[in-house]
C-alpha positions in Angstrom: 48.8 -75.2 19.3 45.5 -73.4 19.0 44.0 -72.9 15.6 44.0 -69.4 14.2 41.4 -70.2 11.6 38.3 -69.3 13.5 39.6 -66.0 14.9 40.7 -65.0 11.4 37.4 -66.0 9.9 35.6 -64.0 12.6 37.6 -60.9 11.9 37.0 -61.3 8.1 33.3 -61.6 8.6 33.2 -58.5 10.8 35.2 -56.5 8.3 32.9 -57.5 5.5 29.9 -56.5 7.6 31.3 -53.1 8.4 32.2 -52.5 4.8 28.7 -53.4 3.7 27.1 -51.0 6.2 29.4 -48.2 5.1 28.8 -48.9 1.5 25.0 -48.8 2.0 25.3 -45.5 3.9 27.4 -43.9 1.2 24.9 -45.1 -1.5 22.0 -43.6 0.4 23.7 -40.3 0.7 24.9 -40.1 -2.8 22.9 -37.7 -5.0 20.6 -39.3 -7.5 21.9 -39.1 -11.0 19.5 -39.2 -14.0 19.5 -42.5 -15.9 21.5 -42.6 -19.0 19.5 -41.3 -21.9 16.8 -39.7 -19.7 15.5 -36.3 -21.1 16.7 -33.2 -19.1 14.2 -31.6 -16.6 11.9 -29.0 -18.2 12.8 -25.4 -17.3 10.5 -23.6 -14.9 7.7 -21.7 -16.6 8.3 -17.9 -16.7 6.3 -15.8 -14.3 3.1 -14.5 -15.8 3.3 -10.8 -16.7 0.8 -8.5 -14.9 -2.3 -7.7 -16.9 -2.2 -4.1 -18.0 -5.0 -1.7 -17.1 -7.0 0.1 -19.7 -5.9 3.7 -20.4 -8.8 5.1 -18.5 -8.3 2.8 -15.5 -4.6 3.5 -15.3 -5.1 7.3 -15.5 -7.5 7.1 -12.6 -5.1 5.0 -10.5 -2.2 7.4 -11.1 -4.3 10.4 -10.2 -5.9 8.7 -7.1 -2.6 7.7 -5.7 -1.4 11.3 -5.7 -4.7 12.6 -4.5 -4.8 10.3 -1.5 -1.2 11.1 -0.6 -2.0 14.8 -0.8 -5.2 14.5 1.4 -3.3 12.5 4.1 -0.4 14.9 4.2 -2.4 18.1 4.3 -4.8 16.7 6.9 -1.8 15.9 9.2 -0.8 19.6 9.1 -3.7 20.7 11.3 -2.4 21.4 14.9 -3.9 19.4 17.7 -6.9 20.8 19.6 -7.7 20.4 23.3 -11.3 21.3 22.7 -13.9 18.8 24.0 -15.8 17.6 22.1 -13.4 18.0 19.2 -14.5 20.6 16.6 -15.5 19.8 13.1 -12.0 20.4 11.7 -10.5 17.8 14.1 -13.0 15.2 13.1 -12.3 16.0 9.5 -8.6 15.6 10.1 -9.0 12.3 11.9 -11.4 10.8 9.4 -9.3 11.9 6.4 -6.0 10.4 7.8 -7.6 7.2 8.9 -10.0 6.5 5.9 -7.7 7.8 3.2 -4.8 5.8 4.5 -7.0 2.6 4.3 -8.0 3.6 0.8 -4.3 4.2 -0.1 -3.3 0.7 1.1 -6.1 -0.9 -0.9 -5.2 1.0 -4.0 -1.5 0.1 -3.6 -2.5 -3.6 -4.0 -4.0 -2.8 -7.4 -0.9 -0.9 -8.3 1.3 -3.8 -7.4 -0.9 -6.4 -9.1 -0.6 -4.6 -12.4 3.1 -3.8 -12.1 2.6 0.0 -12.1 5.3 2.3 -10.8 3.7 5.4 -9.2 5.4 7.8 -6.8 3.5 9.2 -3.9 5.9 12.1 -3.6 4.2 15.5 -4.0 5.6 17.7 -6.7 4.8 21.0 -8.4 1.5 22.7 -7.3 0.7 19.9 -4.8 4.0 20.4 -3.0 3.6 24.2 -3.1 0.1 24.0 -1.6 1.2 21.7 1.1 4.1 23.9 2.0 1.9 27.0 2.0 -0.7 25.5 4.4 2.0 24.2 6.7 3.7 27.6 6.9 0.4 29.3 7.6 -0.1 27.3 10.8 3.4 27.8 11.9 3.1 31.6 11.9 1.6 33.7 14.8 -2.1 34.5 14.0 -2.8 37.9 12.5 -5.5 39.9 14.3 -8.7 39.8 12.4 -7.4 36.9 10.3 -7.1 34.2 12.9 -9.2 31.7 10.9 -7.3 32.3 7.6 -4.9 29.2 8.1 -7.9 27.0 8.9 -9.8 28.3 5.9 -6.9 27.6 3.6 -6.5 24.1 5.0 -10.1 23.4 4.6 -10.2 24.7 1.1 -7.3 22.4 0.0 -9.0 19.3 1.4 -12.3 20.4 -0.2 -10.7 21.0 -3.6 -8.9 17.7 -3.6 -11.6 15.5 -2.1 -14.2 17.0 -4.5 -12.1 16.0 -7.5 -11.3 12.6 -6.1 -15.0 11.9 -5.2 -16.0 12.8 -8.8 -13.4 10.6 -10.4 -14.0 7.7 -8.0 -17.7 7.8 -8.7 -17.0 7.8 -12.4 -14.5 4.9 -12.4 -17.0 2.9 -10.3 -19.4 3.1 -13.3 -17.1 3.0 -16.3 -14.0 1.2 -15.0 -13.0 -2.1 -16.8 -10.9 -3.7 -14.1 -13.0 -5.6 -11.6 -10.7 -4.9 -8.6 -10.7 -1.2 -9.4 -14.5 -1.2 -9.5 -14.6 -3.0 -6.1 -12.2 -0.4 -4.8 -14.5 2.4 -5.9 -17.5 0.6 -4.3 -15.6 0.1 -1.0 -13.8 3.4 -0.6 -15.9 5.8 -2.6 -18.2 6.4 0.4 -15.2 7.4 2.6 -14.0 9.9 0.0 -17.5 11.3 -0.2 -17.7 11.8 3.6 -14.4 13.7 3.5 -15.7 15.9 0.7 -19.1 16.7 2.2 -17.6 17.3 5.7 -15.0 19.7 4.1 -17.7 21.4 2.1 -19.8 22.0 5.3 -16.8 23.3 7.2 -15.8 25.6 4.4 -19.3 27.2 4.3 -19.3 27.6 8.1 -16.0 29.3 8.0 -17.0 31.7 5.3 -20.4 32.5 6.9 -20.6 36.0 8.4 -20.2 36.0 12.1 -23.3 36.8 14.1 -23.1 39.9 16.2 
């Protein structure tokens, strides 16, 4: 009769080996538990609150956000022109939309960094002025007053860019926030170009026609 001792022993060893492997795998996958008596993990530090702007800096930012939005929206109202080269008003439109949009994006970063909530929606007089200029271009031209819509459009850009130019120049000199002063330095020249171009166009439109 053959001995059953060796086959039984072999099976026992195999079973023990498999159990050891499974046990090691389970141990490796088990989540680590803190040692008894270990102090609890420290809570995450609260997010640092945005540094508030000074009253003067914040007032400028709020006004500039609305001014930039107004200039961009009014500029877009001007109908396209097929004239080549493009007339002054088209160059004014293009530069206003492009440069003031870039300035608006840069200013928005300052707004976000300081946790400000400022709406770019136009309300009150700004909304009324935008609607008036928009409607003027949508109506058929009146004989003898063909340039009136363009004059009103130019006047609105001139008025707003002149004010924004003055305020941006001032905040560049007296502002307390370093990022805001950098904004004034980088985008003040673009605002000034819009202002001076609108000023020149306004004078040209008001000049008596040569006979």
